[in-house]
ChimeraX commands (.cxc) that place a marker at each C-alpha (Angstrom):
marker #1 position -0.37,-0.21,-0.15 radius 0.5
marker #1 position 1.21,3.24,-0.89 radius 0.5
marker #1 position -2.08,5.62,-0.80 radius 0.5
marker #1 position -4.05,6.05,1.30 radius 0.5
marker #1 position -7.84,7.84,0.39 radius 0.5
marker #1 position -9.92,8.61,3.15 radius 0.5
marker #1 position -14.01,8.75,2.10 radius 0.5
marker #1 position -16.63,10.97,2.36 radius 0.5
marker #1 position -17.68,8.99,5.25 radius 0.5
marker #1 position -14.43,9.15,7.10 radius 0.5
marker #1 position -13.35,5.47,6.08 radius 0.5
marker #1 position -9.77,5.44,5.04 radius 0.5
marker #1 position -8.81,2.97,2.10 radius 0.5
marker #1 position -5.30,2.01,0.85 radius 0.5
marker #1 position -4.40,0.73,-1.94 radius 0.5
marker #1 position -1.23,0.81,-4.07 radius 0.5
marker #1 position 0.09,2.56,-7.46 radius 0.5
marker #1 position 3.10,0.88,-8.30 radius 0.5
marker #1 position 0.64,-1.19,-10.94 radius 0.5
marker #1 position -0.80,1.37,-12.29 radius 0.5
marker #1 position 1.99,3.84,-12.53 radius 0.5
marker #1 position 3.65,0.96,-14.91 radius 0.5
marker #1 position 1.48,0.26,-16.92 radius 0.5
marker #1 position 0.45,3.69,-17.79 radius 0.5
marker #1 position 2.97,4.73,-20.29 radius 0.5
marker #1 position 3.44,1.16,-22.30 radius 0.5
marker #1 position -0.39,0.75,-22.23 radius 0.5
marker #1 position -0.55,1.80,-26.11 radius 0.5
marker #1 position 2.32,-0.94,-26.54 radius 0.5
marker #1 position 1.05,-4.38,-28.31 radius 0.5
marker #1 position 3.33,-6.96,-25.62 radius 0.5
marker #1 position 2.24,-9.92,-26.08 radius 0.5
marker #1 position 4.57,-12.73,-25.71 radius 0.5
marker #1 position 7.21,-10.33,-25.68 radius 0.5
marker #1 position 10.43,-11.43,-23.63 radius 0.5
marker #1 position 11.17,-9.05,-20.80 radius 0.5
marker #1 position 13.41,-8.37,-17.80 radius 0.5
marker #1 position 12.55,-7.49,-14.81 radius 0.5
marker #1 position 15.87,-6.89,-11.54 radius 0.5
marker #1 position 14.97,-7.09,-8.47 radius 0.5
marker #1 position 11.62,-9.37,-6.98 radius 0.5
marker #1 position 10.62,-6.78,-4.09 radius 0.5
marker #1 position 7.18,-4.64,-3.37 radius 0.5
marker #1 position 7.77,-2.68,-7.08 radius 0.5
marker #1 position 9.16,-5.45,-8.68 radius 0.5
marker #1 position 5.47,-7.85,-7.52 radius 0.5
marker #1 position 3.87,-4.45,-8.41 radius 0.5
marker #1 position 5.35,-4.75,-12.04 radius 0.5
marker #1 position 4.98,-8.66,-12.59 radius 0.5
marker #1 position 1.20,-7.54,-12.09 radius 0.5
marker #1 position 0.94,-5.17,-14.48 radius 0.5
marker #1 position 2.98,-7.52,-17.24 radius 0.5
marker #1 position 0.73,-10.29,-16.37 radius 0.5
marker #1 position -2.32,-8.71,-17.37 radius 0.5
marker #1 position -0.71,-7.60,-20.44 radius 0.5
marker #1 position 0.91,-11.30,-21.53 radius 0.5
marker #1 position 4.25,-10.55,-22.13 radius 0.5
marker #1 position 7.23,-13.90,-22.00 radius 0.5
marker #1 position 9.09,-15.28,-20.87 radius 0.5
marker #1 position 10.61,-13.04,-18.18 radius 0.5
marker #1 position 13.74,-12.62,-17.38 radius 0.5
marker #1 position 13.99,-12.12,-13.48 radius 0.5
marker #1 position 17.22,-11.40,-12.02 radius 0.5
marker #1 position 17.51,-11.76,-8.25 radius 0.5
marker #1 position 19.44,-12.61,-5.39 radius 0.5
marker #1 position 17.23,-15.89,-4.19 radius 0.5
marker #1 position 16.21,-18.01,-7.15 radius 0.5
marker #1 position 13.73,-19.50,-4.80 radius 0.5
marker #1 position 11.82,-16.45,-3.99 radius 0.5
marker #1 position 12.29,-14.93,-7.96 radius 0.5
marker #1 position 11.12,-18.53,-9.08 radius 0.5
marker #1 position 7.67,-18.72,-6.22 radius 0.5
marker #1 position 7.12,-14.63,-7.23 radius 0.5
marker #1 position 7.01,-15.73,-11.25 radius 0.5
marker #1 position 5.09,-18.72,-10.55 radius 0.5
marker #1 position 2.74,-16.00,-8.29 radius 0.5
marker #1 position 1.20,-14.04,-11.29 radius 0.5
marker #1 position 1.26,-17.34,-13.58 radius 0.5
marker #1 position 4.60,-16.35,-15.66 radius 0.5
marker #1 position 6.79,-18.55,-17.45 radius 0.5
marker #1 position 10.69,-17.39,-16.56 radius 0.5
marker #1 position 13.04,-18.22,-18.59 radius 0.5
marker link #1:1,2 radius 0.2
marker link #1:2,3 radius 0.2
marker link #1:3,4 radius 0.2
marker link #1:4,5 radius 0.2
marker link #1:5,6 radius 0.2
marker link #1:6,7 radius 0.2
marker link #1:7,8 radius 0.2
marker link #1:8,9 radius 0.2
marker link #1:9,10 radius 0.2
marker link #1:10,11 radius 0.2
marker link #1:11,12 radius 0.2
marker link #1:12,13 radius 0.2
marker link #1:13,14 radius 0.2
marker link #1:14,15 radius 0.2
marker link #1:15,16 radius 0.2
marker link #1:16,17 radius 0.2
marker link #1:17,18 radius 0.2
marker link #1:18,19 radius 0.2
marker link #1:19,20 radius 0.2
marker link #1:20,21 radius 0.2
marker link #1:21,22 radius 0.2
marker link #1:22,23 radius 0.2
marker link #1:23,24 radius 0.2
marker link #1:24,25 radius 0.2
marker link #1:25,26 radius 0.2
marker link #1:26,27 radius 0.2
marker link #1:27,28 radius 0.2
marker link #1:28,29 radius 0.2
marker link #1:29,30 radius 0.2
marker link #1:30,31 radius 0.2
marker link #1:31,32 radius 0.2
marker link #1:32,33 radius 0.2
marker link #1:33,34 radius 0.2
marker link #1:34,35 radius 0.2
marker link #1:35,36 radius 0.2
marker link #1:36,37 radius 0.2
marker link #1:37,38 radius 0.2
marker link #1:38,39 radius 0.2
marker link #1:39,40 radius 0.2
marker link #1:40,41 radius 0.2
marker link #1:41,42 radius 0.2
marker link #1:42,43 radius 0.2
marker link #1:43,44 radius 0.2
marker link #1:44,45 radius 0.2
marker link #1:45,46 radius 0.2
marker link #1:46,47 radius 0.2
marker link #1:47,48 radius 0.2
marker link #1:48,49 radius 0.2
marker link #1:49,50 radius 0.2
marker link #1:50,51 radius 0.2
marker link #1:51,52 radius 0.2
marker link #1:52,53 radius 0.2
marker link #1:53,54 radius 0.2
marker link #1:54,55 radius 0.2
marker link #1:55,56 radius 0.2
marker link #1:56,57 radius 0.2
marker link #1:57,58 radius 0.2
marker link #1:58,59 radius 0.2
marker link #1:59,60 radius 0.2
marker link #1:60,61 radius 0.2
marker link #1:61,62 radius 0.2
marker link #1:62,63 radius 0.2
marker link #1:63,64 radius 0.2
marker link #1:64,65 radius 0.2
marker link #1:65,66 radius 0.2
marker link #1:66,67 radius 0.2
marker link #1:67,68 radius 0.2
marker link #1:68,69 radius 0.2
marker link #1:69,70 radius 0.2
marker link #1:70,71 radius 0.2
marker link #1:71,72 radius 0.2
marker link #1:72,73 radius 0.2
marker link #1:73,74 radius 0.2
marker link #1:74,75 radius 0.2
marker link #1:75,76 radius 0.2
marker link #1:76,77 radius 0.2
marker link #1:77,78 radius 0.2
marker link #1:78,79 radius 0.2
marker link #1:79,80 radius 0.2
marker link #1:80,81 radius 0.2
marker link #1:81,82 radius 0.2
view
């Protein structure tokens, strides 16, 4: 969560804008089936991989210090690594 919105009734709603911020500049491109590379497997990378999975890219090369964490992250979004 990186954004908190106050609703008219005073309640708070948390959201994350990372995926939308990554996706917006690329939304006019057809990246389906295109290979991509992502560096890191933290929170921002998770948001980016979410956006990439919606765009139908693949395969994905993910560089991360922990191979098992990287593989699990790719798998959680149904992405195939290389």
